[in-house]
C-alpha positions as CSV (number, residue, x, y, z in Angstrom):
1,M,182.4,107.6,49.7
2,M,179.0,107.0,48.1
3,A,177.1,109.6,46.3
4,Y,173.4,110.2,46.9
5,S,171.0,110.1,44.0
6,A,170.0,113.5,42.6
7,G,168.0,114.9,39.8
8,K,164.5,115.0,38.6
9,Y,164.3,111.2,38.2
10,S,165.4,110.3,41.7
11,K,162.7,108.7,43.9
12,F,162.1,108.1,47.6
13,I,159.8,105.6,49.3
14,S,157.0,107.0,51.4
15,D,157.0,105.8,55.0
16,R,153.2,105.9,55.0
17,S,152.2,104.1,51.8
18,G,155.4,102.5,50.6
19,A,155.0,104.1,47.2
20,A,157.8,105.7,45.2
21,F,157.5,109.5,44.7
22,P,159.9,112.2,43.3
23,Y,162.3,113.6,45.9
24,Q,161.1,117.2,45.2
25,E,157.6,116.3,46.5
26,M,158.8,114.8,49.8
27,M,157.7,116.3,53.1
28,I,158.8,115.4,56.6
29,E,156.0,115.1,59.2
30,W,156.3,116.1,62.9
31,N,157.2,112.5,63.9
32,G,160.0,112.2,61.4
33,S,158.1,110.3,58.7
34,R,159.1,111.1,55.1
35,V,155.8,111.2,53.0
36,H,154.5,112.6,49.8
37,R,152.7,116.0,50.0
38,S,149.4,114.2,49.1
39,E,149.8,112.0,52.2
40,F,151.0,114.8,54.6
41,E,149.0,115.2,57.8
42,E,149.3,118.1,60.1
43,K,150.4,117.5,63.7
44,Q,147.6,116.1,66.0
45,P,146.2,119.2,67.8
46,Q,146.3,117.4,71.2
47,L,150.1,117.1,70.9
48,T,150.5,120.9,71.0
49,P,147.9,122.1,73.5
50,T,147.2,125.8,73.4
51,R,148.7,128.0,76.1
52,H,146.2,128.4,79.0
53,I,145.5,132.1,79.6
54,A,145.0,132.7,83.3
55,D,141.6,133.8,84.6
56,A,141.9,137.2,86.2
57,E,139.6,136.1,89.1
58,A,141.0,132.7,89.7
59,L,143.7,131.7,92.2
60,R,146.4,129.2,91.3
61,F,146.4,126.1,93.5
62,A,143.5,127.4,95.5
63,S,142.1,125.2,98.2
64,T,138.8,125.4,100.0
65,P,138.9,127.2,103.3
66,R,138.9,125.0,106.3
67,T,137.0,125.3,109.5
68,E,139.4,125.6,112.4
69,P,138.7,123.0,115.1
70,E,138.4,124.2,118.7
71,V,141.5,123.7,120.7
72,E,142.5,123.9,124.3
73,V,143.9,127.3,125.5
74,L,146.4,127.5,128.3
75,L,145.2,130.0,130.9
76,K,147.3,132.3,133.0
77,L,148.4,131.5,136.6
78,N,145.4,131.0,138.9
79,P,142.8,132.1,136.4
80,F,139.8,131.5,138.6
81,R,138.3,133.9,141.1
82,S,135.5,132.9,143.4
83,S,132.6,135.2,143.9
84,D,131.2,136.0,147.4
85,A,131.4,133.5,150.2
86,G,128.6,130.9,149.8
87,S,128.3,131.5,146.1
88,A,128.8,128.8,143.4
89,I,129.8,131.3,140.7
90,I,133.4,131.3,139.5
91,N,134.9,134.0,137.4
92,V,137.5,133.0,134.7
93,T,140.2,135.3,133.3
94,E,141.1,134.4,129.7
95,A,142.4,137.3,127.7
96,G,140.8,137.7,124.2
97,H,138.8,134.5,124.6
98,G,136.4,135.2,121.8
99,R,133.7,133.1,123.4
100,T,129.9,133.9,123.5
101,T,127.4,133.4,126.3
102,G,126.0,129.9,126.1
103,D,129.3,128.3,124.9
104,T,130.3,125.1,126.7
105,V,133.8,125.1,128.2
106,R,135.7,122.3,129.9
107,F,138.6,123.0,132.2
108,R,141.6,120.6,132.7
109,N,144.6,120.3,135.0
110,T,143.1,122.5,137.8
111,A,143.9,122.6,141.5
112,P,141.3,123.0,144.2
113,F,140.7,126.4,145.7
114,D,138.3,128.2,148.1
115,G,136.1,125.2,148.7
116,F,135.9,124.0,145.0
117,T,137.4,120.6,144.3
118,T,139.3,119.6,141.2
119,S,136.6,117.1,140.2
120,T,134.0,119.8,140.4
121,I,135.9,122.3,138.2
122,E,137.0,119.6,135.8
123,Q,133.5,118.3,135.1
124,A,133.5,116.1,132.0
125,V,130.5,117.7,130.4
126,G,131.9,121.2,130.9
127,Y,130.1,124.3,131.9
128,T,127.9,126.8,130.1
129,I,129.4,130.2,130.4
130,T,128.2,133.8,130.7
131,V,130.5,136.3,129.1
132,V,131.3,139.4,131.2
133,S,133.9,141.1,129.0
134,D,136.5,140.3,126.4
135,S,138.8,138.8,129.0
136,T,136.4,137.3,131.6
137,Y,133.5,135.0,131.8
138,T,131.6,133.2,134.6
139,F,130.1,129.8,135.3
140,S,128.2,128.3,138.1
141,A,129.9,125.3,139.7
142,A,127.9,122.0,139.8
143,S,128.7,121.5,143.5
144,G,130.3,123.3,146.3
145,T,130.4,127.0,147.2
146,A,133.1,129.5,148.0
147,A,134.3,129.3,151.6
148,V,136.0,132.7,151.8
149,G,135.0,134.4,148.6
150,N,136.9,136.7,146.2
151,T,139.8,134.3,146.2
152,F,142.1,133.5,143.2
153,G,143.1,130.0,142.4
154,G,143.1,127.1,140.0
155,G,146.8,126.3,139.5
156,S,149.5,127.0,137.1
157,V,148.8,124.9,134.0
158,V,145.0,125.2,133.7
159,S,143.5,124.9,130.2
160,A,140.1,125.8,128.8
161,G,138.7,124.2,125.7
162,P,135.9,122.2,124.1
163,V,134.3,119.2,125.8
164,T,135.3,116.9,122.9
165,V,139.1,117.1,123.5
166,D,140.3,114.1,125.5
167,A,142.3,114.9,128.6
């Protein structure tokens, strides 16, 4: 086996400059290069980024709040009730609807009842409603009037929603 050179006269070749320097003055850089202490460079600061301290008010992976689009709501069985005979006003039962007077609502998948046809109730432009309570609102049908009055109807899979949703 070979012996390594040792002693005060032994030299090494710098990886940076190629010059010979005494072994006692050799330093190893972060990248493994053997250099003289006069050529030594500290590690580039970008290679060891400082630890990010979290902001007490910030949220990690926060996203902006989104505006929920209006969706169709399935109504209960026979959600419509006609007003008095000869009246065009229809009462709608929708529990917890959250609507306000002046909102436009379009009905879909309805069945005719008490003199109101399906095409009348399912008008493409919808109806402007008047809120009566948290679970009921009314609208005035575009055509037709109640034949008997105070009659429930509309069908089993009626939905109420915005005008923009395609049927």
